PyMOL commands that place a pseudoatom at each C-alpha (Angstrom):
pseudoatom trace, name=CA, resn=UNK, resi=1, chain=A, elem=C, hetatm=0, pos=[0.856, 35.107, -11.629]
pseudoatom trace, name=CA, resn=UNK, resi=2, chain=A, elem=C, hetatm=0, pos=[3.128, 34.199, -8.654]
pseudoatom trace, name=CA, resn=UNK, resi=3, chain=A, elem=C, hetatm=0, pos=[3.538, 30.604, -9.948]
pseudoatom trace, name=CA, resn=UNK, resi=4, chain=A, elem=C, hetatm=0, pos=[4.513, 31.807, -13.379]
pseudoatom trace, name=CA, resn=UNK, resi=5, chain=A, elem=C, hetatm=0, pos=[7.179, 34.159, -11.826]
pseudoatom trace, name=CA, resn=UNK, resi=6, chain=A, elem=C, hetatm=0, pos=[8.597, 31.274, -9.837]
pseudoatom trace, name=CA, resn=UNK, resi=7, chain=A, elem=C, hetatm=0, pos=[8.758, 29.168, -12.965]
pseudoatom trace, name=CA, resn=UNK, resi=8, chain=A, elem=C, hetatm=0, pos=[10.496, 31.869, -14.945]
pseudoatom trace, name=CA, resn=UNK, resi=9, chain=A, elem=C, hetatm=0, pos=[12.872, 32.371, -12.025]
pseudoatom trace, name=CA, resn=UNK, resi=10, chain=A, elem=C, hetatm=0, pos=[13.521, 28.662, -11.887]
pseudoatom trace, name=CA, resn=UNK, resi=11, chain=A, elem=C, hetatm=0, pos=[14.135, 28.596, -15.620]
pseudoatom trace, name=CA, resn=UNK, resi=12, chain=A, elem=C, hetatm=0, pos=[16.581, 31.432, -15.341]
pseudoatom trace, name=CA, resn=UNK, resi=13, chain=A, elem=C, hetatm=0, pos=[18.450, 29.545, -12.516]
pseudoatom trace, name=CA, resn=UNK, resi=14, chain=A, elem=C, hetatm=0, pos=[18.683, 26.404, -14.650]
pseudoatom trace, name=CA, resn=UNK, resi=15, chain=A, elem=C, hetatm=0, pos=[20.144, 28.385, -17.470]
pseudoatom trace, name=CA, resn=UNK, resi=16, chain=A, elem=C, hetatm=0, pos=[22.650, 29.984, -15.106]
pseudoatom trace, name=CA, resn=UNK, resi=17, chain=A, elem=C, hetatm=0, pos=[23.616, 26.402, -13.756]
pseudoatom trace, name=CA, resn=UNK, resi=18, chain=A, elem=C, hetatm=0, pos=[24.615, 25.251, -17.274]
pseudoatom trace, name=CA, resn=UNK, resi=19, chain=A, elem=C, hetatm=0, pos=[25.942, 28.490, -18.677]
pseudoatom trace, name=CA, resn=UNK, resi=20, chain=A, elem=C, hetatm=0, pos=[29.091, 28.707, -16.480]
pseudoatom trace, name=CA, resn=UNK, resi=21, chain=A, elem=C, hetatm=0, pos=[29.951, 25.229, -17.639]
pseudoatom trace, name=CA, resn=UNK, resi=22, chain=A, elem=C, hetatm=0, pos=[30.268, 26.570, -21.147]
pseudoatom trace, name=CA, resn=UNK, resi=23, chain=A, elem=C, hetatm=0, pos=[27.382, 24.555, -22.474]
pseudoatom trace, name=CA, resn=UNK, resi=24, chain=A, elem=C, hetatm=0, pos=[25.719, 26.070, -25.533]
pseudoatom trace, name=CA, resn=UNK, resi=25, chain=A, elem=C, hetatm=0, pos=[21.903, 26.296, -25.704]
pseudoatom trace, name=CA, resn=UNK, resi=26, chain=A, elem=C, hetatm=0, pos=[21.784, 23.335, -28.092]
pseudoatom trace, name=CA, resn=UNK, resi=27, chain=A, elem=C, hetatm=0, pos=[23.047, 21.014, -25.354]
pseudoatom trace, name=CA, resn=UNK, resi=28, chain=A, elem=C, hetatm=0, pos=[20.210, 21.848, -22.975]
pseudoatom trace, name=CA, resn=UNK, resi=29, chain=A, elem=C, hetatm=0, pos=[17.861, 19.183, -24.421]
pseudoatom trace, name=CA, resn=UNK, resi=30, chain=A, elem=C, hetatm=0, pos=[20.518, 16.576, -23.592]
pseudoatom trace, name=CA, resn=UNK, resi=31, chain=A, elem=C, hetatm=0, pos=[20.979, 17.871, -20.092]
pseudoatom trace, name=CA, resn=UNK, resi=32, chain=A, elem=C, hetatm=0, pos=[17.118, 17.772, -19.637]
pseudoatom trace, name=CA, resn=UNK, resi=33, chain=A, elem=C, hetatm=0, pos=[16.961, 14.273, -21.104]
pseudoatom trace, name=CA, resn=UNK, resi=34, chain=A, elem=C, hetatm=0, pos=[19.742, 13.083, -18.699]
pseudoatom trace, name=CA, resn=UNK, resi=35, chain=A, elem=C, hetatm=0, pos=[18.219, 14.776, -15.598]
pseudoatom trace, name=CA, resn=UNK, resi=36, chain=A, elem=C, hetatm=0, pos=[14.719, 13.386, -16.406]
pseudoatom trace, name=CA, resn=UNK, resi=37, chain=A, elem=C, hetatm=0, pos=[16.150, 9.945, -17.071]
pseudoatom trace, name=CA, resn=UNK, resi=38, chain=A, elem=C, hetatm=0, pos=[17.949, 10.089, -13.677]
pseudoatom trace, name=CA, resn=UNK, resi=39, chain=A, elem=C, hetatm=0, pos=[14.710, 11.367, -11.989]
pseudoatom trace, name=CA, resn=UNK, resi=40, chain=A, elem=C, hetatm=0, pos=[12.618, 8.440, -13.329]
pseudoatom trace, name=CA, resn=UNK, resi=41, chain=A, elem=C, hetatm=0, pos=[15.249, 5.797, -12.674]
pseudoatom trace, name=CA, resn=UNK, resi=42, chain=A, elem=C, hetatm=0, pos=[15.454, 6.934, -9.046]
pseudoatom trace, name=CA, resn=UNK, resi=43, chain=A, elem=C, hetatm=0, pos=[11.766, 7.221, -8.857]
pseudoatom trace, name=CA, resn=UNK, resi=44, chain=A, elem=C, hetatm=0, pos=[11.212, 3.651, -9.956]
pseudoatom trace, name=CA, resn=UNK, resi=45, chain=A, elem=C, hetatm=0, pos=[13.890, 2.345, -7.506]
pseudoatom trace, name=CA, resn=UNK, resi=46, chain=A, elem=C, hetatm=0, pos=[12.379, 4.533, -4.716]
pseudoatom trace, name=CA, resn=UNK, resi=47, chain=A, elem=C, hetatm=0, pos=[8.921, 3.021, -5.320]
pseudoatom trace, name=CA, resn=UNK, resi=48, chain=A, elem=C, hetatm=0, pos=[10.386, -0.419, -5.087]
pseudoatom trace, name=CA, resn=UNK, resi=49, chain=A, elem=C, hetatm=0, pos=[12.153, 0.443, -1.889]
pseudoatom trace, name=CA, resn=UNK, resi=50, chain=A, elem=C, hetatm=0, pos=[8.912, 1.742, -0.438]
pseudoatom trace, name=CA, resn=UNK, resi=51, chain=A, elem=C, hetatm=0, pos=[7.069, -1.453, -1.312]
pseudoatom trace, name=CA, resn=UNK, resi=52, chain=A, elem=C, hetatm=0, pos=[9.808, -3.541, 0.338]
pseudoatom trace, name=CA, resn=UNK, resi=53, chain=A, elem=C, hetatm=0, pos=[9.773, -1.320, 3.454]
pseudoatom trace, name=CA, resn=UNK, resi=54, chain=A, elem=C, hetatm=0, pos=[13.299, 0.044, 3.080]
pseudoatom trace, name=CA, resn=UNK, resi=55, chain=A, elem=C, hetatm=0, pos=[12.589, 3.491, 4.515]
pseudoatom trace, name=CA, resn=UNK, resi=56, chain=A, elem=C, hetatm=0, pos=[16.203, 4.771, 4.584]
pseudoatom trace, name=CA, resn=UNK, resi=57, chain=A, elem=C, hetatm=0, pos=[16.801, 3.874, 0.929]
pseudoatom trace, name=CA, resn=UNK, resi=58, chain=A, elem=C, hetatm=0, pos=[13.464, 5.278, -0.034]
pseudoatom trace, name=CA, resn=UNK, resi=59, chain=A, elem=C, hetatm=0, pos=[14.261, 8.614, 1.652]
pseudoatom trace, name=CA, resn=UNK, resi=60, chain=A, elem=C, hetatm=0, pos=[17.685, 8.920, 0.084]
pseudoatom trace, name=CA, resn=UNK, resi=61, chain=A, elem=C, hetatm=0, pos=[16.382, 8.022, -3.431]
pseudoatom trace, name=CA, resn=UNK, resi=62, chain=A, elem=C, hetatm=0, pos=[13.475, 10.383, -2.993]
pseudoatom trace, name=CA, resn=UNK, resi=63, chain=A, elem=C, hetatm=0, pos=[15.761, 13.249, -2.101]
pseudoatom trace, name=CA, resn=UNK, resi=64, chain=A, elem=C, hetatm=0, pos=[17.816, 12.857, -5.307]
pseudoatom trace, name=CA, resn=UNK, resi=65, chain=A, elem=C, hetatm=0, pos=[14.780, 11.952, -7.395]
pseudoatom trace, name=CA, resn=UNK, resi=66, chain=A, elem=C, hetatm=0, pos=[13.205, 15.291, -6.485]
pseudoatom trace, name=CA, resn=UNK, resi=67, chain=A, elem=C, hetatm=0, pos=[16.282, 17.215, -7.120]
pseudoatom trace, name=CA, resn=UNK, resi=68, chain=A, elem=C, hetatm=0, pos=[16.658, 15.763, -10.596]
pseudoatom trace, name=CA, resn=UNK, resi=69, chain=A, elem=C, hetatm=0, pos=[12.904, 16.428, -11.257]
pseudoatom trace, name=CA, resn=UNK, resi=70, chain=A, elem=C, hetatm=0, pos=[13.280, 20.089, -10.335]
pseudoatom trace, name=CA, resn=UNK, resi=71, chain=A, elem=C, hetatm=0, pos=[16.313, 20.524, -12.612]
pseudoatom trace, name=CA, resn=UNK, resi=72, chain=A, elem=C, hetatm=0, pos=[14.704, 18.709, -15.598]
pseudoatom trace, name=CA, resn=UNK, resi=73, chain=A, elem=C, hetatm=0, pos=[11.354, 20.600, -15.232]
pseudoatom trace, name=CA, resn=UNK, resi=74, chain=A, elem=C, hetatm=0, pos=[13.069, 24.007, -14.851]
pseudoatom trace, name=CA, resn=UNK, resi=75, chain=A, elem=C, hetatm=0, pos=[14.987, 23.347, -18.051]
pseudoatom trace, name=CA, resn=UNK, resi=76, chain=A, elem=C, hetatm=0, pos=[11.734, 22.835, -19.961]
pseudoatom trace, name=CA, resn=UNK, resi=77, chain=A, elem=C, hetatm=0, pos=[9.984, 25.849, -18.443]
pseudoatom trace, name=CA, resn=UNK, resi=78, chain=A, elem=C, hetatm=0, pos=[12.924, 28.133, -19.201]
pseudoatom trace, name=CA, resn=UNK, resi=79, chain=A, elem=C, hetatm=0, pos=[12.013, 27.860, -22.952]
pseudoatom trace, name=CA, resn=UNK, resi=80, chain=A, elem=C, hetatm=0, pos=[8.528, 26.202, -22.987]
pseudoatom trace, name=CA, resn=UNK, resi=81, chain=A, elem=C, hetatm=0, pos=[8.125, 26.519, -26.832]
pseudoatom trace, name=CA, resn=UNK, resi=82, chain=A, elem=C, hetatm=0, pos=[11.344, 24.581, -27.590]
pseudoatom trace, name=CA, resn=UNK, resi=83, chain=A, elem=C, hetatm=0, pos=[10.233, 21.272, -29.080]
pseudoatom trace, name=CA, resn=UNK, resi=84, chain=A, elem=C, hetatm=0, pos=[13.673, 19.782, -28.417]
pseudoatom trace, name=CA, resn=UNK, resi=85, chain=A, elem=C, hetatm=0, pos=[13.386, 20.403, -24.685]
pseudoatom trace, name=CA, resn=UNK, resi=86, chain=A, elem=C, hetatm=0, pos=[9.870, 18.974, -24.543]
pseudoatom trace, name=CA, resn=UNK, resi=87, chain=A, elem=C, hetatm=0, pos=[10.904, 15.825, -26.447]
pseudoatom trace, name=CA, resn=UNK, resi=88, chain=A, elem=C, hetatm=0, pos=[13.996, 15.512, -24.225]
pseudoatom trace, name=CA, resn=UNK, resi=89, chain=A, elem=C, hetatm=0, pos=[11.742, 15.723, -21.132]
pseudoatom trace, name=CA, resn=UNK, resi=90, chain=A, elem=C, hetatm=0, pos=[9.307, 13.038, -22.432]
pseudoatom trace, name=CA, resn=UNK, resi=91, chain=A, elem=C, hetatm=0, pos=[12.166, 10.831, -23.722]
pseudoatom trace, name=CA, resn=UNK, resi=92, chain=A, elem=C, hetatm=0, pos=[13.946, 10.988, -20.363]
pseudoatom trace, name=CA, resn=UNK, resi=93, chain=A, elem=C, hetatm=0, pos=[10.698, 9.942, -18.606]
pseudoatom trace, name=CA, resn=UNK, resi=94, chain=A, elem=C, hetatm=0, pos=[10.237, 6.918, -20.714]
pseudoatom trace, name=CA, resn=UNK, resi=95, chain=A, elem=C, hetatm=0, pos=[14.005, 5.938, -20.676]
pseudoatom trace, name=CA, resn=UNK, resi=96, chain=A, elem=C, hetatm=0, pos=[14.225, 6.403, -16.862]
pseudoatom trace, name=CA, resn=UNK, resi=97, chain=A, elem=C, hetatm=0, pos=[11.364, 4.105, -16.145]
pseudoatom trace, name=CA, resn=UNK, resi=98, chain=A, elem=C, hetatm=0, pos=[12.797, 1.414, -18.282]
pseudoatom trace, name=CA, resn=UNK, resi=99, chain=A, elem=C, hetatm=0, pos=[16.313, 1.833, -16.789]
pseudoatom trace, name=CA, resn=UNK, resi=100, chain=A, elem=C, hetatm=0, pos=[14.934, 1.670, -13.311]
pseudoatom trace, name=CA, resn=UNK, resi=101, chain=A, elem=C, hetatm=0, pos=[13.205, -1.615, -14.128]
pseudoatom trace, name=CA, resn=UNK, resi=102, chain=A, elem=C, hetatm=0, pos=[16.352, -3.147, -15.606]
pseudoatom trace, name=CA, resn=UNK, resi=103, chain=A, elem=C, hetatm=0, pos=[18.404, -2.147, -12.619]
pseudoatom trace, name=CA, resn=UNK, resi=104, chain=A, elem=C, hetatm=0, pos=[15.810, -3.470, -10.215]
pseudoatom trace, name=CA, resn=UNK, resi=105, chain=A, elem=C, hetatm=0, pos=[15.610, -6.878, -12.117]
pseudoatom trace, name=CA, resn=UNK, resi=106, chain=A, elem=C, hetatm=0, pos=[19.476, -7.160, -11.973]
pseudoatom trace, name=CA, resn=UNK, resi=107, chain=A, elem=C, hetatm=0, pos=[19.657, -6.252, -8.289]
pseudoatom trace, name=CA, resn=UNK, resi=108, chain=A, elem=C, hetatm=0, pos=[16.640, -8.525, -7.549]
pseudoatom trace, name=CA, resn=UNK, resi=109, chain=A, elem=C, hetatm=0, pos=[16.496, -7.762, -3.744]
pseudoatom trace, name=CA, resn=UNK, resi=110, chain=A, elem=C, hetatm=0, pos=[14.463, -9.837, -1.459]
pseudoatom trace, name=CA, resn=UNK, resi=111, chain=A, elem=C, hetatm=0, pos=[13.043, -13.327, -1.598]
pseudoatom trace, name=CA, resn=UNK, resi=112, chain=A, elem=C, hetatm=0, pos=[10.683, -15.319, -3.728]
pseudoatom trace, name=CA, resn=UNK, resi=113, chain=A, elem=C, hetatm=0, pos=[8.319, -18.116, -2.797]
pseudoatom trace, name=CA, resn=UNK, resi=114, chain=A, elem=C, hetatm=0, pos=[8.642, -20.968, -5.231]
pseudoatom trace, name=CA, resn=UNK, resi=115, chain=A, elem=C, hetatm=0, pos=[5.616, -23.253, -5.771]
pseudoatom trace, name=CA, resn=UNK, resi=116, chain=A, elem=C, hetatm=0, pos=[6.653, -26.389, -7.480]
pseudoatom trace, name=CA, resn=UNK, resi=117, chain=A, elem=C, hetatm=0, pos=[4.188, -28.975, -8.629]
pseudoatom trace, name=CA, resn=UNK, resi=118, chain=A, elem=C, hetatm=0, pos=[5.211, -32.436, -9.656]
pseudoatom trace, name=CA, resn=UNK, resi=119, chain=A, elem=C, hetatm=0, pos=[3.165, -35.530, -10.437]
pseudoatom trace, name=CA, resn=UNK, resi=120, chain=A, elem=C, hetatm=0, pos=[5.690, -38.039, -9.091]
pseudoatom trace, name=CA, resn=UNK, resi=121, chain=A, elem=C, hetatm=0, pos=[8.972, -36.440, -8.098]
pseudoatom trace, name=CA, resn=UNK, resi=122, chain=A, elem=C, hetatm=0, pos=[7.980, -34.000, -5.315]
pseudoatom trace, name=CA, resn=UNK, resi=123, chain=A, elem=C, hetatm=0, pos=[10.106, -35.683, -2.655]
pseudoatom trace, name=CA, resn=UNK, resi=124, chain=A, elem=C, hetatm=0, pos=[13.193, -35.691, -4.978]
pseudoatom trace, name=CA, resn=UNK, resi=125, chain=A, elem=C, hetatm=0, pos=[12.634, -32.008, -5.803]
pseudoatom trace, name=CA, resn=UNK, resi=126, chain=A, elem=C, hetatm=0, pos=[12.408, -31.177, -1.955]
pseudoatom trace, name=CA, resn=UNK, resi=127, chain=A, elem=C, hetatm=0, pos=[15.666, -33.082, -1.360]
pseudoatom trace, name=CA, resn=UNK, resi=128, chain=A, elem=C, hetatm=0, pos=[17.453, -31.268, -4.055]
pseudoatom trace, name=CA, resn=UNK, resi=129, chain=A, elem=C, hetatm=0, pos=[16.371, -27.905, -2.508]
pseudoatom trace, name=CA, resn=UNK, resi=130, chain=A, elem=C, hetatm=0, pos=[17.455, -29.018, 0.919]
pseudoatom trace, name=CA, resn=UNK, resi=131, chain=A, elem=C, hetatm=0, pos=[20.802, -30.240, -0.480]
pseudoatom trace, name=CA, resn=UNK, resi=132, chain=A, elem=C, hetatm=0, pos=[21.325, -26.658, -1.887]
pseudoatom trace, name=CA, resn=UNK, resi=133, chain=A, elem=C, hetatm=0, pos=[20.666, -25.210, 1.504]
pseudoatom trace, name=CA, resn=UNK, resi=134, chain=A, elem=C, hetatm=0, pos=[17.068, -24.097, 1.059]
pseudoatom trace, name=CA, resn=UNK, resi=135, chain=A, elem=C, hetatm=0, pos=[14.072, -25.001, 3.142]
pseudoatom trace, name=CA, resn=UNK, resi=136, chain=A, elem=C, hetatm=0, pos=[11.436, -27.056, 1.500]
pseudoatom trace, name=CA, resn=UNK, resi=137, chain=A, elem=C, hetatm=0, pos=[7.952, -27.912, 2.549]
pseudoatom trace, name=CA, resn=UNK, resi=138, chain=A, elem=C, hetatm=0, pos=[6.257, -30.924, 0.865]
pseudoatom trace, name=CA, resn=UNK, resi=139, chain=A, elem=C, hetatm=0, pos=[2.456, -31.152, 0.595]
pseudoatom trace, name=CA, resn=UNK, resi=140, chain=A, elem=C, hetatm=0, pos=[0.114, -33.480, -1.243]
pseudoatom trace, name=CA, resn=UNK, resi=141, chain=A, elem=C, hetatm=0, pos=[-2.260, -31.592, -3.583]
pseudoatom trace, name=CA, resn=UNK, resi=142, chain=A, elem=C, hetatm=0, pos=[-5.306, -32.443, -5.679]
pseudoatom trace, name=CA, resn=UNK, resi=143, chain=A, elem=C, hetatm=0, pos=[-5.188, -30.898, -9.036]
pseudoatom trace, name=CA, resn=UNK, resi=144, chain=A, elem=C, hetatm=0, pos=[-8.278, -31.511, -11.216]
pseudoatom trace, name=CA, resn=UNK, resi=145, chain=A, elem=C, hetatm=0, pos=[-8.972, -34.747, -9.460]
pseudoatom trace, name=CA, resn=UNK, resi=146, chain=A, elem=C, hetatm=0, pos=[-5.325, -35.954, -9.703]
pseudoatom trace, name=CA, resn=UNK, resi=147, chain=A, elem=C, hetatm=0, pos=[-3.048, -36.124, -6.728]
pseudoatom trace, name=CA, resn=UNK, resi=148, chain=A, elem=C, hetatm=0, pos=[0.282, -34.365, -7.142]
pseudoatom trace, name=CA, resn=UNK, resi=149, chain=A, elem=C, hetatm=0, pos=[3.108, -33.101, -4.849]
pseudoatom trace, name=CA, resn=UNK, resi=150, chain=A, elem=C, hetatm=0, pos=[3.372, -29.436, -4.062]
pseudoatom trace, name=CA, resn=UNK, resi=151, chain=A, elem=C, hetatm=0, pos=[6.811, -28.186, -2.748]
pseudoatom trace, name=CA, resn=UNK, resi=152, chain=A, elem=C, hetatm=0, pos=[7.057, -24.675, -1.235]
pseudoatom trace, name=CA, resn=UNK, resi=153, chain=A, elem=C, hetatm=0, pos=[10.463, -22.947, -0.788]
pseudoatom trace, name=CA, resn=UNK, resi=154, chain=A, elem=C, hetatm=0, pos=[11.697, -19.466, -0.127]
pseudoatom trace, name=CA, resn=UNK, resi=155, chain=A, elem=C, hetatm=0, pos=[14.833, -18.500, -2.007]
pseudoatom trace, name=CA, resn=UNK, resi=156, chain=A, elem=C, hetatm=0, pos=[16.670, -15.241, -2.811]
pseudoatom trace, name=CA, resn=UNK, resi=157, chain=A, elem=C, hetatm=0, pos=[15.110, -13.577, -5.932]
pseudoatom trace, name=CA, resn=UNK, resi=158, chain=A, elem=C, hetatm=0, pos=[18.314, -13.358, -7.797]
pseudoatom trace, name=CA, resn=UNK, resi=159, chain=A, elem=C, hetatm=0, pos=[18.600, -17.193, -7.630]
pseudoatom trace, name=CA, resn=UNK, resi=160, chain=A, elem=C, hetatm=0, pos=[15.120, -17.971, -9.026]
pseudoatom trace, name=CA, resn=UNK, resi=161, chain=A, elem=C, hetatm=0, pos=[16.252, -18.793, -12.523]
pseudoatom trace, name=CA, resn=UNK, resi=162, chain=A, elem=C, hetatm=0, pos=[19.239, -21.060, -11.424]
pseudoatom trace, name=CA, resn=UNK, resi=163, chain=A, elem=C, hetatm=0, pos=[16.967, -22.886, -9.010]
pseudoatom trace, name=CA, resn=UNK, resi=164, chain=A, elem=C, hetatm=0, pos=[14.304, -23.391, -11.674]
pseudoatom trace, name=CA, resn=UNK, resi=165, chain=A, elem=C, hetatm=0, pos=[16.840, -24.895, -14.024]
pseudoatom trace, name=CA, resn=UNK, resi=166, chain=A, elem=C, hetatm=0, pos=[18.141, -27.231, -11.303]
pseudoatom trace, name=CA, resn=UNK, resi=167, chain=A, elem=C, hetatm=0, pos=[14.535, -28.399, -10.583]
pseudoatom trace, name=CA, resn=UNK, resi=168, chain=A, elem=C, hetatm=0, pos=[13.835, -28.911, -14.294]
pseudoatom trace, name=CA, resn=UNK, resi=169, chain=A, elem=C, hetatm=0, pos=[16.847, -31.295, -14.561]
pseudoatom trace, name=CA, resn=UNK, resi=170, chain=A, elem=C, hetatm=0, pos=[15.408, -33.442, -11.741]
pseudoatom trace, name=CA, resn=UNK, resi=171, chain=A, elem=C, hetatm=0, pos=[11.830, -33.343, -13.083]
pseudoatom trace, name=CA, resn=UNK, resi=172, chain=A, elem=C, hetatm=0, pos=[11.386, -31.924, -16.572]
pseudoatom trace, name=CA, resn=UNK, resi=173, chain=A, elem=C, hetatm=0, pos=[7.641, -32.021, -16.241]
pseudoatom trace, name=CA, resn=UNK, resi=174, chain=A, elem=C, hetatm=0, pos=[7.474, -29.993, -12.979]
pseudoatom trace, name=CA, resn=UNK, resi=175, chain=A, elem=C, hetatm=0, pos=[5.797, -26.612, -12.946]
pseudoatom trace, name=CA, resn=UNK, resi=176, chain=A, elem=C, hetatm=0, pos=[7.530, -23.800, -11.079]
pseudoatom trace, name=CA, resn=UNK, resi=177, chain=A, elem=C, hetatm=0, pos=[6.022, -20.446, -10.249]
pseudoatom trace, name=CA, resn=UNK, resi=178, chain=A, elem=C, hetatm=0, pos=[7.730, -17.715, -8.314]
pseudoatom trace, name=CA, resn=UNK, resi=179, chain=A, elem=C, hetatm=0, pos=[5.969, -15.013, -6.291]
pseudoatom trace, name=CA, resn=UNK, resi=180, chain=A, elem=C, hetatm=0, pos=[7.797, -11.952, -4.821]
pseudoatom trace, name=CA, resn=UNK, resi=181, chain=A, elem=C, hetatm=0, pos=[7.715, -11.939, -0.986]
pseudoatom trace, name=CA, resn=UNK, resi=182, chain=A, elem=C, hetatm=0, pos=[7.424, -8.459, 0.535]
pseudoatom trace, name=CA, resn=UNK, resi=183, chain=A, elem=C, hetatm=0, pos=[8.660, -9.581, 4.017]
pseudoatom trace, name=CA, resn=UNK, resi=184, chain=A, elem=C, hetatm=0, pos=[10.163, -12.800, 5.390]
pseudoatom trace, name=CA, resn=UNK, resi=185, chain=A, elem=C, hetatm=0, pos=[10.486, -13.074, 9.071]
pseudoatom trace, name=CA, resn=UNK, resi=186, chain=A, elem=C, hetatm=0, pos=[11.334, -16.073, 11.219]
pseudoatom trace, name=CA, resn=UNK, resi=187, chain=A, elem=C, hetatm=0, pos=[11.428, -19.694, 10.119]
pseudoatom trace, name=CA, resn=UNK, resi=188, chain=A, elem=C, hetatm=0, pos=[13.927, -21.006, 7.543]
pseudoatom trace, name=CA, resn=UNK, resi=189, chain=A, elem=C, hetatm=0, pos=[16.442, -18.425, 6.567]
pseudoatom trace, name=CA, resn=UNK, resi=190, chain=A, elem=C, hetatm=0, pos=[18.069, -18.296, 3.190]
for i in range(1, 190): cmd.bond("trace and resi %d" % i, "trace and resi %d" % (i + 1))
show_as sticks, trace
zoom trace
């Protein structure tokens, strides 16, 4: 009973937040959609900040994420039987997750470990990386009984695609894989 009273009070507060702005009731689903989208976008970015150990960013994103969540949830509970509000809530959830992923891929913080395999041009690939200012470690590797060259290099994540294209020009047959690195300490700095 107490929880229901709190939800009704919160719903009333949401209505009062939007009513002074002169928003008609038909606009509430849009407001819920936008708040839920913001909530999920911030949530996705917060999760990635936590994974990367960025505590201050995670705290700030979490604060605004929870505020947007409360506002979007209250808008639904104010009029629970309104299908427009329910659809706006669900649509905002899906849209926010997608937008968060797009933003994260564009920002691409952190580093990636490139693993480059080449049958014959490993030394040339390592030299190209060094010429671009990246560290490169060369190793001999056995792959299905055949010797090949393995080159390892840490690079900023947002430069992975450009470096991959550069390496493909030197050795079109090389295989390049990239792995996100959670922490990079000491050694070669990029």
